[in-house]
PDB file with SEQRES, HELIX, SHEET and CRYST1 records, atoms N, CA, C and O in Angstrom:
SEQRES   1 A   85  UNK UNK UNK UNK UNK UNK UNK UNK UNK UNK UNK UNK UNK          
SEQRES   2 A   85  UNK UNK UNK UNK UNK UNK UNK UNK UNK UNK UNK UNK UNK          
SEQRES   3 A   85  UNK UNK UNK UNK UNK UNK UNK UNK UNK UNK UNK UNK UNK          
SEQRES   4 A   85  UNK UNK UNK UNK UNK UNK UNK UNK UNK UNK UNK UNK UNK          
SEQRES   5 A   85  UNK UNK UNK UNK UNK UNK UNK UNK UNK UNK UNK UNK UNK          
SEQRES   6 A   85  UNK UNK UNK UNK UNK UNK UNK UNK UNK UNK UNK UNK UNK          
SEQRES   7 A   85  UNK UNK UNK UNK UNK UNK UNK                                  
SHEET    1 AA1 2 UNK A  25  UNK A  30  0                                        
SHEET    2 AA1 2 UNK A  60  UNK A  66 -1                                        
SHEET    1 AA2 4 UNK A  51  UNK A  54  0                                        
SHEET    2 AA2 4 UNK A  44  UNK A  47 -1                                        
SHEET    3 AA2 4 UNK A  73  UNK A  77 -1                                        
SHEET    4 AA2 4 UNK A  80  UNK A  84 -1                                        
CRYST1    1.000    1.000    1.000  90.00  90.00  90.00 P 1           1          
ATOM      1  N   UNK A   1      -1.759 -29.934 -20.253  1.00  0.00           N  
ATOM      2  CA  UNK A   1      -2.808 -30.462 -21.089  1.00  0.00           C  
ATOM      3  C   UNK A   1      -2.541 -30.018 -22.515  1.00  0.00           C  
ATOM      4  O   UNK A   1      -2.163 -28.872 -22.757  1.00  0.00           O  
ATOM      5  N   UNK A   2      -2.734 -30.906 -23.433  1.00  0.00           N  
ATOM      6  CA  UNK A   2      -2.604 -30.550 -24.842  1.00  0.00           C  
ATOM      7  C   UNK A   2      -3.787 -31.137 -25.600  1.00  0.00           C  
ATOM      8  O   UNK A   2      -4.379 -32.132 -25.183  1.00  0.00           O  
ATOM      9  N   UNK A   3      -4.108 -30.521 -26.688  1.00  0.00           N  
ATOM     10  CA  UNK A   3      -5.210 -30.974 -27.537  1.00  0.00           C  
ATOM     11  C   UNK A   3      -4.646 -31.481 -28.847  1.00  0.00           C  
ATOM     12  O   UNK A   3      -3.742 -30.882 -29.428  1.00  0.00           O  
ATOM     13  N   UNK A   4      -5.185 -32.574 -29.292  1.00  0.00           N  
ATOM     14  CA  UNK A   4      -4.805 -33.115 -30.590  1.00  0.00           C  
ATOM     15  C   UNK A   4      -6.036 -33.089 -31.486  1.00  0.00           C  
ATOM     16  O   UNK A   4      -7.109 -33.552 -31.101  1.00  0.00           O  
ATOM     17  N   UNK A   5      -5.870 -32.554 -32.658  1.00  0.00           N  
ATOM     18  CA  UNK A   5      -6.971 -32.446 -33.609  1.00  0.00           C  
ATOM     19  C   UNK A   5      -6.705 -33.337 -34.815  1.00  0.00           C  
ATOM     20  O   UNK A   5      -5.598 -33.377 -35.352  1.00  0.00           O  
ATOM     21  N   UNK A   6      -7.743 -34.045 -35.222  1.00  0.00           N  
ATOM     22  CA  UNK A   6      -7.689 -34.790 -36.482  1.00  0.00           C  
ATOM     23  C   UNK A   6      -8.208 -33.869 -37.582  1.00  0.00           C  
ATOM     24  O   UNK A   6      -8.910 -32.898 -37.302  1.00  0.00           O  
ATOM     25  N   UNK A   7      -7.879 -34.160 -38.779  1.00  0.00           N  
ATOM     26  CA  UNK A   7      -8.309 -33.339 -39.908  1.00  0.00           C  
ATOM     27  C   UNK A   7      -9.832 -33.194 -39.899  1.00  0.00           C  
ATOM     28  O   UNK A   7     -10.568 -34.179 -39.849  1.00  0.00           O  
ATOM     29  N   UNK A   8     -10.281 -31.942 -39.948  1.00  0.00           N  
ATOM     30  CA  UNK A   8     -11.708 -31.643 -40.005  1.00  0.00           C  
ATOM     31  C   UNK A   8     -12.433 -31.747 -38.677  1.00  0.00           C  
ATOM     32  O   UNK A   8     -13.639 -31.507 -38.624  1.00  0.00           O  
ATOM     33  N   UNK A   9     -11.750 -32.089 -37.618  1.00  0.00           N  
ATOM     34  CA  UNK A   9     -12.387 -32.263 -36.317  1.00  0.00           C  
ATOM     35  C   UNK A   9     -12.601 -30.917 -35.637  1.00  0.00           C  
ATOM     36  O   UNK A   9     -11.760 -30.024 -35.745  1.00  0.00           O  
ATOM     37  N   UNK A  10     -13.703 -30.770 -34.948  1.00  0.00           N  
ATOM     38  CA  UNK A  10     -13.987 -29.573 -34.153  1.00  0.00           C  
ATOM     39  C   UNK A  10     -14.154 -30.007 -32.695  1.00  0.00           C  
ATOM     40  O   UNK A  10     -14.783 -31.026 -32.407  1.00  0.00           O  
ATOM     41  N   UNK A  11     -13.594 -29.233 -31.799  1.00  0.00           N  
ATOM     42  CA  UNK A  11     -13.729 -29.522 -30.365  1.00  0.00           C  
ATOM     43  C   UNK A  11     -14.205 -28.263 -29.667  1.00  0.00           C  
ATOM     44  O   UNK A  11     -13.990 -27.147 -30.141  1.00  0.00           O  
ATOM     45  N   UNK A  12     -14.840 -28.461 -28.562  1.00  0.00           N  
ATOM     46  CA  UNK A  12     -15.262 -27.337 -27.724  1.00  0.00           C  
ATOM     47  C   UNK A  12     -14.474 -27.434 -26.415  1.00  0.00           C  
ATOM     48  O   UNK A  12     -14.366 -28.508 -25.824  1.00  0.00           O  
ATOM     49  N   UNK A  13     -13.929 -26.309 -25.974  1.00  0.00           N  
ATOM     50  CA  UNK A  13     -13.154 -26.272 -24.736  1.00  0.00           C  
ATOM     51  C   UNK A  13     -13.697 -25.141 -23.878  1.00  0.00           C  
ATOM     52  O   UNK A  13     -13.445 -23.972 -24.172  1.00  0.00           O  
ATOM     53  N   UNK A  14     -14.430 -25.460 -22.832  1.00  0.00           N  
ATOM     54  CA  UNK A  14     -14.928 -24.475 -21.884  1.00  0.00           C  
ATOM     55  C   UNK A  14     -13.938 -24.376 -20.727  1.00  0.00           C  
ATOM     56  O   UNK A  14     -13.509 -25.392 -20.180  1.00  0.00           O  
ATOM     57  N   UNK A  15     -13.581 -23.159 -20.363  1.00  0.00           N  
ATOM     58  CA  UNK A  15     -12.573 -22.937 -19.323  1.00  0.00           C  
ATOM     59  C   UNK A  15     -13.119 -21.950 -18.300  1.00  0.00           C  
ATOM     60  O   UNK A  15     -13.711 -20.935 -18.666  1.00  0.00           O  
ATOM     61  N   UNK A  16     -12.924 -22.241 -17.037  1.00  0.00           N  
ATOM     62  CA  UNK A  16     -13.253 -21.315 -15.950  1.00  0.00           C  
ATOM     63  C   UNK A  16     -11.942 -20.917 -15.286  1.00  0.00           C  
ATOM     64  O   UNK A  16     -11.225 -21.768 -14.760  1.00  0.00           O  
ATOM     65  N   UNK A  17     -11.631 -19.641 -15.310  1.00  0.00           N  
ATOM     66  CA  UNK A  17     -10.402 -19.136 -14.688  1.00  0.00           C  
ATOM     67  C   UNK A  17     -10.714 -18.621 -13.286  1.00  0.00           C  
ATOM     68  O   UNK A  17     -11.761 -18.015 -13.054  1.00  0.00           O  
ATOM     69  N   UNK A  18      -9.813 -18.865 -12.377  1.00  0.00           N  
ATOM     70  CA  UNK A  18      -9.955 -18.382 -11.009  1.00  0.00           C  
ATOM     71  C   UNK A  18      -9.179 -17.076 -10.867  1.00  0.00           C  
ATOM     72  O   UNK A  18      -7.985 -17.034 -11.163  1.00  0.00           O  
ATOM     73  N   UNK A  19      -9.851 -15.997 -10.411  1.00  0.00           N  
ATOM     74  CA  UNK A  19      -9.140 -14.733 -10.251  1.00  0.00           C  
ATOM     75  C   UNK A  19      -8.057 -14.826  -9.185  1.00  0.00           C  
ATOM     76  O   UNK A  19      -8.200 -15.541  -8.193  1.00  0.00           O  
ATOM     77  N   UNK A  20      -6.987 -14.101  -9.407  1.00  0.00           N  
ATOM     78  CA  UNK A  20      -5.915 -14.005  -8.424  1.00  0.00           C  
ATOM     79  C   UNK A  20      -6.302 -12.890  -7.452  1.00  0.00           C  
ATOM     80  O   UNK A  20      -6.473 -11.743  -7.866  1.00  0.00           O  
ATOM     81  N   UNK A  21      -6.443 -13.213  -6.169  1.00  0.00           N  
ATOM     82  CA  UNK A  21      -6.844 -12.163  -5.225  1.00  0.00           C  
ATOM     83  C   UNK A  21      -5.746 -11.108  -5.087  1.00  0.00           C  
ATOM     84  O   UNK A  21      -4.558 -11.427  -5.029  1.00  0.00           O  
ATOM     85  N   UNK A  22      -6.164  -9.863  -5.036  1.00  0.00           N  
ATOM     86  CA  UNK A  22      -5.226  -8.757  -4.845  1.00  0.00           C  
ATOM     87  C   UNK A  22      -5.283  -8.355  -3.381  1.00  0.00           C  
ATOM     88  O   UNK A  22      -6.310  -7.887  -2.890  1.00  0.00           O  
ATOM     89  N   UNK A  23      -4.182  -8.542  -2.703  1.00  0.00           N  
ATOM     90  CA  UNK A  23      -4.097  -8.184  -1.293  1.00  0.00           C  
ATOM     91  C   UNK A  23      -3.813  -6.688  -1.168  1.00  0.00           C  
ATOM     92  O   UNK A  23      -2.879  -6.183  -1.790  1.00  0.00           O  
ATOM     93  N   UNK A  24      -4.609  -5.976  -0.370  1.00  0.00           N  
ATOM     94  CA  UNK A  24      -4.282  -4.569  -0.150  1.00  0.00           C  
ATOM     95  C   UNK A  24      -2.932  -4.433   0.561  1.00  0.00           C  
ATOM     96  O   UNK A  24      -2.530  -5.310   1.326  1.00  0.00           O  
ATOM     97  N   UNK A  25      -2.265  -3.356   0.306  1.00  0.00           N  
ATOM     98  CA  UNK A  25      -0.951  -3.107   0.903  1.00  0.00           C  
ATOM     99  C   UNK A  25      -1.108  -2.372   2.238  1.00  0.00           C  
ATOM    100  O   UNK A  25      -2.205  -1.949   2.605  1.00  0.00           O  
ATOM    101  N   UNK A  26       0.000  -2.231   2.946  1.00  0.00           N  
ATOM    102  CA  UNK A  26       0.019  -1.454   4.188  1.00  0.00           C  
ATOM    103  C   UNK A  26       1.316  -0.651   4.243  1.00  0.00           C  
ATOM    104  O   UNK A  26       2.312  -0.993   3.605  1.00  0.00           O  
ATOM    105  N   UNK A  27       1.272   0.412   5.014  1.00  0.00           N  
ATOM    106  CA  UNK A  27       2.438   1.273   5.222  1.00  0.00           C  
ATOM    107  C   UNK A  27       2.571   1.469   6.722  1.00  0.00           C  
ATOM    108  O   UNK A  27       1.618   1.879   7.385  1.00  0.00           O  
ATOM    109  N   UNK A  28       3.748   1.179   7.258  1.00  0.00           N  
ATOM    110  CA  UNK A  28       3.966   1.368   8.686  1.00  0.00           C  
ATOM    111  C   UNK A  28       5.390   1.806   8.937  1.00  0.00           C  
ATOM    112  O   UNK A  28       6.277   1.577   8.115  1.00  0.00           O  
ATOM    113  N   UNK A  29       5.604   2.430  10.062  1.00  0.00           N  
ATOM    114  CA  UNK A  29       6.949   2.878  10.390  1.00  0.00           C  
ATOM    115  C   UNK A  29       6.970   3.718  11.648  1.00  0.00           C  
ATOM    116  O   UNK A  29       6.032   3.702  12.445  1.00  0.00           O  
ATOM    117  N   UNK A  30       8.053   4.451  11.809  1.00  0.00           N  
ATOM    118  CA  UNK A  30       8.219   5.345  12.955  1.00  0.00           C  
ATOM    119  C   UNK A  30       8.797   6.656  12.452  1.00  0.00           C  
ATOM    120  O   UNK A  30       9.690   6.665  11.605  1.00  0.00           O  
ATOM    121  N   UNK A  31       8.294   7.747  12.968  1.00  0.00           N  
ATOM    122  CA  UNK A  31       8.797   9.079  12.627  1.00  0.00           C  
ATOM    123  C   UNK A  31       9.619   9.570  13.820  1.00  0.00           C  
ATOM    124  O   UNK A  31       9.126   9.627  14.946  1.00  0.00           O  
ATOM    125  N   UNK A  32      10.879   9.925  13.555  1.00  0.00           N  
ATOM    126  CA  UNK A  32      11.767  10.361  14.629  1.00  0.00           C  
ATOM    127  C   UNK A  32      12.315  11.757  14.372  1.00  0.00           C  
ATOM    128  O   UNK A  32      12.361  12.223  13.234  1.00  0.00           O  
ATOM    129  N   UNK A  33      12.723  12.405  15.432  1.00  0.00           N  
ATOM    130  CA  UNK A  33      13.403  13.689  15.361  1.00  0.00           C  
ATOM    131  C   UNK A  33      14.809  13.429  14.806  1.00  0.00           C  
ATOM    132  O   UNK A  33      15.522  12.559  15.306  1.00  0.00           O  
ATOM    133  N   UNK A  34      15.205  14.178  13.781  1.00  0.00           N  
ATOM    134  CA  UNK A  34      16.496  13.965  13.122  1.00  0.00           C  
ATOM    135  C   UNK A  34      17.679  14.197  14.068  1.00  0.00           C  
ATOM    136  O   UNK A  34      18.740  13.602  13.881  1.00  0.00           O  
ATOM    137  N   UNK A  35      17.511  15.039  15.064  1.00  0.00           N  
ATOM    138  CA  UNK A  35      18.609  15.335  15.989  1.00  0.00           C  
ATOM    139  C   UNK A  35      18.670  14.366  17.164  1.00  0.00           C  
ATOM    140  O   UNK A  35      19.748  13.890  17.521  1.00  0.00           O  
ATOM    141  N   UNK A  36      17.531  14.073  17.762  1.00  0.00           N  
ATOM    142  CA  UNK A  36      17.517  13.255  18.983  1.00  0.00           C  
ATOM    143  C   UNK A  36      17.216  11.780  18.725  1.00  0.00           C  
ATOM    144  O   UNK A  36      17.433  10.947  19.606  1.00  0.00           O  
ATOM    145  N   UNK A  37      16.726  11.445  17.544  1.00  0.00           N  
ATOM    146  CA  UNK A  37      16.313  10.079  17.183  1.00  0.00           C  
ATOM    147  C   UNK A  37      15.133   9.567  18.014  1.00  0.00           C  
ATOM    148  O   UNK A  37      14.835   8.373  17.997  1.00  0.00           O  
ATOM    149  N   UNK A  38      14.468  10.460  18.737  1.00  0.00           N  
ATOM    150  CA  UNK A  38      13.290  10.088  19.528  1.00  0.00           C  
ATOM    151  C   UNK A  38      12.042  10.126  18.650  1.00  0.00           C  
ATOM    152  O   UNK A  38      11.933  10.965  17.756  1.00  0.00           O  
ATOM    153  N   UNK A  39      11.095   9.211  18.910  1.00  0.00           N  
ATOM    154  CA  UNK A  39       9.836   9.198  18.182  1.00  0.00           C  
ATOM    155  C   UNK A  39       9.049  10.473  18.426  1.00  0.00           C  
ATOM    156  O   UNK A  39       9.099  11.047  19.514  1.00  0.00           O  
ATOM    157  N   UNK A  40       8.318  10.915  17.399  1.00  0.00           N  
ATOM    158  CA  UNK A  40       7.525  12.146  17.507  1.00  0.00           C  
ATOM    159  C   UNK A  40       6.046  11.784  17.487  1.00  0.00           C  
ATOM    160  O   UNK A  40       5.569  11.165  16.536  1.00  0.00           O  
ATOM    161  N   UNK A  41       5.316  12.168  18.537  1.00  0.00           N  
ATOM    162  CA  UNK A  41       3.874  11.939  18.610  1.00  0.00           C  
ATOM    163  C   UNK A  41       3.131  13.006  17.821  1.00  0.00           C  
ATOM    164  O   UNK A  41       3.589  14.144  17.716  1.00  0.00           O  
ATOM    165  N   UNK A  42       1.987  12.635  17.269  1.00  0.00           N  
ATOM    166  CA  UNK A  42       1.096  13.611  16.629  1.00  0.00           C  
ATOM    167  C   UNK A  42       1.489  14.055  15.239  1.00  0.00           C  
ATOM    168  O   UNK A  42       0.996  15.077  14.762  1.00  0.00           O  
ATOM    169  N   UNK A  43       2.359  13.319  14.574  1.00  0.00           N  
ATOM    170  CA  UNK A  43       2.712  13.647  13.188  1.00  0.00           C  
ATOM    171  C   UNK A  43       1.575  13.169  12.290  1.00  0.00           C  
ATOM    172  O   UNK A  43       1.114  12.035  12.416  1.00  0.00           O  
ATOM    173  N   UNK A  44       1.129  14.029  11.391  1.00  0.00           N  
ATOM    174  CA  UNK A  44       0.113  13.647  10.413  1.00  0.00           C  
ATOM    175  C   UNK A  44       0.815  12.883   9.295  1.00  0.00           C  
ATOM    176  O   UNK A  44       1.654  13.443   8.589  1.00  0.00           O  
ATOM    177  N   UNK A  45       0.475  11.610   9.133  1.00  0.00           N  
ATOM    178  CA  UNK A  45       1.019  10.767   8.070  1.00  0.00           C  
ATOM    179  C   UNK A  45      -0.115  10.620   7.059  1.00  0.00           C  
ATOM    180  O   UNK A  45      -1.146  10.014   7.349  1.00  0.00           O  
ATOM    181  N   UNK A  46       0.088  11.177   5.883  1.00  0.00           N  
ATOM    182  CA  UNK A  46      -0.996  11.275   4.918  1.00  0.00           C  
ATOM    183  C   UNK A  46      -0.620  10.640   3.590  1.00  0.00           C  
ATOM    184  O   UNK A  46       0.386  11.008   2.983  1.00  0.00           O  
ATOM    185  N   UNK A  47      -1.429   9.683   3.138  1.00  0.00           N  
ATOM    186  CA  UNK A  47      -1.367   9.248   1.745  1.00  0.00           C  
ATOM    187  C   UNK A  47      -2.309  10.204   1.042  1.00  0.00           C  
ATOM    188  O   UNK A  47      -3.529  10.069   1.139  1.00  0.00           O  
ATOM    189  N   UNK A  48      -1.746  11.168   0.334  1.00  0.00           N  
ATOM    190  CA  UNK A  48      -2.493  12.314  -0.176  1.00  0.00           C  
ATOM    191  C   UNK A  48      -3.752  11.897  -0.923  1.00  0.00           C  
ATOM    192  O   UNK A  48      -4.801  12.520  -0.759  1.00  0.00           O  
ATOM    193  N   UNK A  49      -3.663  10.863  -1.733  1.00  0.00           N  
ATOM    194  CA  UNK A  49      -4.788  10.458  -2.570  1.00  0.00           C  
ATOM    195  C   UNK A  49      -5.835   9.618  -1.828  1.00  0.00           C  
ATOM    196  O   UNK A  49      -6.912   9.363  -2.367  1.00  0.00           O  
ATOM    197  N   UNK A  50      -5.527   9.183  -0.583  1.00  0.00           N  
ATOM    198  CA  UNK A  50      -6.416   8.246   0.103  1.00  0.00           C  
ATOM    199  C   UNK A  50      -6.901   8.681   1.471  1.00  0.00           C  
ATOM    200  O   UNK A  50      -8.106   8.678   1.723  1.00  0.00           O  
ATOM    201  N   UNK A  51      -6.003   9.050   2.351  1.00  0.00           N  
ATOM    202  CA  UNK A  51      -6.389   9.345   3.725  1.00  0.00           C  
ATOM    203  C   UNK A  51      -5.171   9.500   4.608  1.00  0.00           C  
ATOM    204  O   UNK A  51      -4.041   9.571   4.125  1.00  0.00           O  
ATOM    205  N   UNK A  52      -5.413   9.553   5.917  1.00  0.00           N  
ATOM    206  CA  UNK A  52      -4.297   9.841   6.819  1.00  0.00           C  
ATOM    207  C   UNK A  52      -4.499   9.195   8.181  1.00  0.00           C  
ATOM    208  O   UNK A  52      -5.566   8.674   8.507  1.00  0.00           O  
ATOM    209  N   UNK A  53      -3.420   9.253   8.964  1.00  0.00           N  
ATOM    210  CA  UNK A  53      -3.431   8.839  10.358  1.00  0.00           C  
ATOM    211  C   UNK A  53      -2.437   9.739  11.088  1.00  0.00           C  
ATOM    212  O   UNK A  53      -1.754  10.547  10.457  1.00  0.00           O  
ATOM    213  N   UNK A  54      -2.351   9.608  12.398  1.00  0.00           N  
ATOM    214  CA  UNK A  54      -1.331  10.345  13.155  1.00  0.00           C  
ATOM    215  C   UNK A  54      -0.482   9.346  13.927  1.00  0.00           C  
ATOM    216  O   UNK A  54      -0.925   8.244  14.252  1.00  0.00           O  
ATOM    217  N   UNK A  55       0.748   9.758  14.213  1.00  0.00           N  
ATOM    218  CA  UNK A  55       1.646   8.877  14.950  1.00  0.00           C  
ATOM    219  C   UNK A  55       1.223   8.791  16.414  1.00  0.00           C  
ATOM    220  O   UNK A  55       0.649   9.726  16.972  1.00  0.00           O  
ATOM    221  N   UNK A  56       1.520   7.651  17.011  1.00  0.00           N  
ATOM    222  CA  UNK A  56       1.220   7.438  18.429  1.00  0.00           C  
ATOM    223  C   UNK A  56       2.292   8.116  19.288  1.00  0.00           C  
ATOM    224  O   UNK A  56       3.170   8.807  18.772  1.00  0.00           O  
ATOM    225  N   UNK A  57       2.207   7.911  20.581  1.00  0.00           N  
ATOM    226  CA  UNK A  57       3.132   8.581  21.510  1.00  0.00           C  
ATOM    227  C   UNK A  57       4.593   8.233  21.279  1.00  0.00           C  
ATOM    228  O   UNK A  57       5.472   9.017  21.638  1.00  0.00           O  
ATOM    229  N   UNK A  58       4.880   7.062  20.679  1.00  0.00           N  
ATOM    230  CA  UNK A  58       6.266   6.677  20.412  1.00  0.00           C  
ATOM    231  C   UNK A  58       6.681   6.948  18.950  1.00  0.00           C  
ATOM    232  O   UNK A  58       7.772   6.558  18.534  1.00  0.00           O  
ATOM    233  N   UNK A  59       5.816   7.610  18.185  1.00  0.00           N  
ATOM    234  CA  UNK A  59       6.148   7.974  16.804  1.00  0.00           C  
ATOM    235  C   UNK A  59       5.780   6.943  15.760  1.00  0.00           C  
ATOM    236  O   UNK A  59       6.057   7.142  14.577  1.00  0.00           O  
ATOM    237  N   UNK A  60       5.154   5.830  16.175  1.00  0.00           N  
ATOM    238  CA  UNK A  60       4.812   4.790  15.204  1.00  0.00           C  
ATOM    239  C   UNK A  60       3.482   5.104  14.508  1.00  0.00           C  
ATOM    240  O   UNK A  60       2.627   5.810  15.041  1.00  0.00           O  
ATOM    241  N   UNK A  61       3.343   4.554  13.297  1.00  0.00           N  
ATOM    242  CA  UNK A  61       2.111   4.726  12.536  1.00  0.00           C  
ATOM    243  C   UNK A  61       1.868   3.487  11.684  1.00  0.00           C  
ATOM    244  O   UNK A  61       2.783   2.705  11.428  1.00  0.00           O  
ATOM    245  N   UNK A  62       0.623   3.319  11.250  1.00  0.00           N  
ATOM    246  CA  UNK A  62       0.254   2.210  10.374  1.00  0.00           C  
ATOM    247  C   UNK A  62      -0.977   2.624   9.569  1.00  0.00           C  
ATOM    248  O   UNK A  62      -1.959   3.124  10.117  1.00  0.00           O  
ATOM    249  N   UNK A  63      -0.900   2.405   8.264  1.00  0.00           N  
ATOM    250  CA  UNK A  63      -2.043   2.611   7.377  1.00  0.00           C  
ATOM    251  C   UNK A  63      -2.240   1.295   6.629  1.00  0.00           C  
ATOM    252  O   UNK A  63      -1.315   0.807   5.978  1.00  0.00           O  
ATOM    253  N   UNK A  64      -3.429   0.722   6.717  1.00  0.00           N  
ATOM    254  CA  UNK A  64      -3.710  -0.566   6.077  1.00  0.00           C  
ATOM    255  C   UNK A  64      -4.786  -0.393   5.002  1.00  0.00           C  
ATOM    256  O   UNK A  64      -5.469   0.630   4.947  1.00  0.00           O  
ATOM    257  N   UNK A  65      -4.920  -1.403   4.157  1.00  0.00           N  
ATOM    258  CA  UNK A  65      -5.955  -1.392   3.138  1.00  0.00           C  
ATOM    259  C   UNK A  65      -5.656  -0.489   1.963  1.00  0.00           C  
ATOM    260  O   UNK A  65      -6.576   0.074   1.368  1.00  0.00           O  
ATOM    261  N   UNK A  66      -4.392  -0.338   1.616  1.00  0.00           N  
ATOM    262  CA  UNK A  66      -3.993   0.529   0.500  1.00  0.00           C  
ATOM    263  C   UNK A  66      -4.119  -0.263  -0.794  1.00  0.00           C  
ATOM    264  O   UNK A  66      -3.459  -1.289  -0.955  1.00  0.00           O  
ATOM    265  N   UNK A  67      -4.964   0.203  -1.727  1.00  0.00           N  
ATOM    266  CA  UNK A  67      -5.070  -0.514  -2.994  1.00  0.00           C  
ATOM    267  C   UNK A  67      -3.804  -0.334  -3.838  1.00  0.00           C  
ATOM    268  O   UNK A  67      -3.065   0.631  -3.643  1.00  0.00           O  
ATOM    269  N   UNK A  68      -3.553  -1.252  -4.769  1.00  0.00           N  
ATOM    270  CA  UNK A  68      -2.378  -1.113  -5.637  1.00  0.00           C  
ATOM    271  C   UNK A  68      -2.390   0.241  -6.354  1.00  0.00           C  
ATOM    272  O   UNK A  68      -3.446   0.720  -6.767  1.00  0.00           O  
ATOM    273  N   UNK A  69      -1.228   0.844  -6.496  1.00  0.00           N  
ATOM    274  CA  UNK A  69      -1.116   2.135  -7.179  1.00  0.00           C  
ATOM    275  C   UNK A  69       0.091   2.903  -6.708  1.00  0.00           C  
ATOM    276  O   UNK A  69       0.864   2.423  -5.879  1.00  0.00           O  
ATOM    277  N   UNK A  70       0.249   4.099  -7.239  1.00  0.00           N  
ATOM    278  CA  UNK A  70       1.335   5.008  -6.853  1.00  0.00           C  
ATOM    279  C   UNK A  70       0.735   6.178  -6.095  1.00  0.00           C  
ATOM    280  O   UNK A  70      -0.261   6.761  -6.522  1.00  0.00           O  
ATOM    281  N   UNK A  71       1.343   6.516  -4.978  1.00  0.00           N  
ATOM    282  CA  UNK A  71       0.785   7.537  -4.096  1.00  0.00           C  
ATOM    283  C   UNK A  71       1.866   8.481  -3.586  1.00  0.00           C  
ATOM    284  O   UNK A  71       3.054   8.160  -3.612  1.00  0.00           O  
ATOM    285  N   UNK A  72       1.435   9.640  -3.127  1.00  0.00           N  
ATOM    286  CA  UNK A  72       2.299  10.599  -2.457  1.00  0.00           C  
ATOM    287  C   UNK A  72       2.057  10.481  -0.957  1.00  0.00           C  
ATOM    288  O   UNK A  72       0.914  10.522  -0.501  1.00  0.00           O  
ATOM    289  N   UNK A  73       3.151  10.331  -0.183  1.00  0.00           N  
ATOM    290  CA  UNK A  73       3.041  10.231   1.272  1.00  0.00           C  
ATOM    291  C   UNK A  73       3.669  11.481   1.874  1.00  0.00           C  
ATOM    292  O   UNK A  73       4.803  11.840   1.557  1.00  0.00           O  
ATOM    293  N   UNK A  74       2.910  12.136   2.746  1.00  0.00           N  
ATOM    294  CA  UNK A  74       3.356  13.396   3.363  1.00  0.00           C  
ATOM    295  C   UNK A  74       3.362  13.229   4.883  1.00  0.00           C  
ATOM    296  O   UNK A  74       2.430  12.676   5.466  1.00  0.00           O  
ATOM    297  N   UNK A  75       4.440  13.722   5.515  1.00  0.00           N  
ATOM    298  CA  UNK A  75       4.582  13.719   6.965  1.00  0.00           C  
ATOM    299  C   UNK A  75       4.629  15.174   7.415  1.00  0.00           C  
ATOM    300  O   UNK A  75       5.491  15.927   6.962  1.00  0.00           O  
ATOM    301  N   UNK A  76       3.723  15.581   8.294  1.00  0.00           N  
ATOM    302  CA  UNK A  76       3.717  16.984   8.727  1.00  0.00           C  
ATOM    303  C   UNK A  76       3.394  17.099  10.216  1.00  0.00           C  
ATOM    304  O   UNK A  76       2.632  16.318  10.785  1.00  0.00           O  
ATOM    305  N   UNK A  77       4.015  18.111  10.811  1.00  0.00           N  
ATOM    306  CA  UNK A  77       3.841  18.424  12.234  1.00  0.00           C  
ATOM    307  C   UNK A  77       4.148  19.913  12.373  1.00  0.00           C  
ATOM    308  O   UNK A  77       5.066  20.407  11.718  1.00  0.00           O  
ATOM    309  N   UNK A  78       3.406  20.637  13.207  1.00  0.00           N  
ATOM    310  CA  UNK A  78       3.631  22.090  13.323  1.00  0.00           C  
ATOM    311  C   UNK A  78       5.051  22.489  13.723  1.00  0.00           C  
ATOM    312  O   UNK A  78       5.495  23.582  13.372  1.00  0.00           O  
ATOM    313  N   UNK A  79       5.776  21.631  14.450  1.00  0.00           N  
ATOM    314  CA  UNK A  79       7.110  21.980  14.935  1.00  0.00           C  
ATOM    315  C   UNK A  79       8.249  21.490  14.032  1.00  0.00           C  
ATOM    316  O   UNK A  79       9.420  21.667  14.366  1.00  0.00           O  
ATOM    317  N   UNK A  80       7.910  20.874  12.886  1.00  0.00           N  
ATOM    318  CA  UNK A  80       8.932  20.284  12.008  1.00  0.00           C  
ATOM    319  C   UNK A  80       8.652  20.623  10.555  1.00  0.00           C  
ATOM    320  O   UNK A  80       7.531  20.974  10.188  1.00  0.00           O  
ATOM    321  N   UNK A  81       9.690  20.513   9.736  1.00  0.00           N  
ATOM    322  CA  UNK A  81       9.529  20.690   8.295  1.00  0.00           C  
ATOM    323  C   UNK A  81       8.742  19.512   7.736  1.00  0.00           C  
ATOM    324  O   UNK A  81       8.940  18.370   8.151  1.00  0.00           O  
ATOM    325  N   UNK A  82       7.852  19.795   6.798  1.00  0.00           N  
ATOM    326  CA  UNK A  82       7.072  18.746   6.141  1.00  0.00           C  
ATOM    327  C   UNK A  82       7.969  17.960   5.200  1.00  0.00           C  
ATOM    328  O   UNK A  82       8.806  18.532   4.501  1.00  0.00           O  
ATOM    329  N   UNK A  83       7.789  16.637   5.186  1.00  0.00           N  
ATOM    330  CA  UNK A  83       8.521  15.758   4.260  1.00  0.00           C  
ATOM    331  C   UNK A  83       7.494  15.075   3.364  1.00  0.00           C  
ATOM    332  O   UNK A  83       6.424  14.667   3.815  1.00  0.00           O  
ATOM    333  N   UNK A  84       7.850  14.958   2.074  1.00  0.00           N  
ATOM    334  CA  UNK A  84       6.936  14.342   1.127  1.00  0.00           C  
ATOM    335  C   UNK A  84       7.687  13.368   0.230  1.00  0.00           C  
ATOM    336  O   UNK A  84       8.777  13.673  -0.254  1.00  0.00           O  
ATOM    337  N   UNK A  85       7.111  12.215   0.015  1.00  0.00           N  
ATOM    338  CA  UNK A  85       7.728  11.169  -0.790  1.00  0.00           C  
ATOM    339  C   UNK A  85       6.759  10.692  -1.850  1.00  0.00           C  
ATOM    340  O   UNK A  85       7.092   9.806  -2.637  1.00  0.00           O  
TER     341      UNK A  85                                                      
END                                                                             
C-alpha cells in the first residue's frame, strides 16, 4: 500500500497492528552416566531462575512453559558431580 499526497492535502491513516504471539520454550533431554551411558533417575534438573523437575526412571526430563530469556540450567544428584550450563 502506498499513499499519494497532493499539495496541501491532509489524510488520516488509522492502523491496528496484530501482536505476534510469543510461544513459550521447552527444555527436554536425557541425563546419562558418563561411564555406562545409562539413564540416571532422580536427577534434579533446575532452571535456576524459574523452577525444576527430576528425571524419570530412564533419565528423561522435560520442562515446558519457559519464557524467552537467558537462564542457568543445573543438573544435580547426590551420587554425581553437579553440572551447570
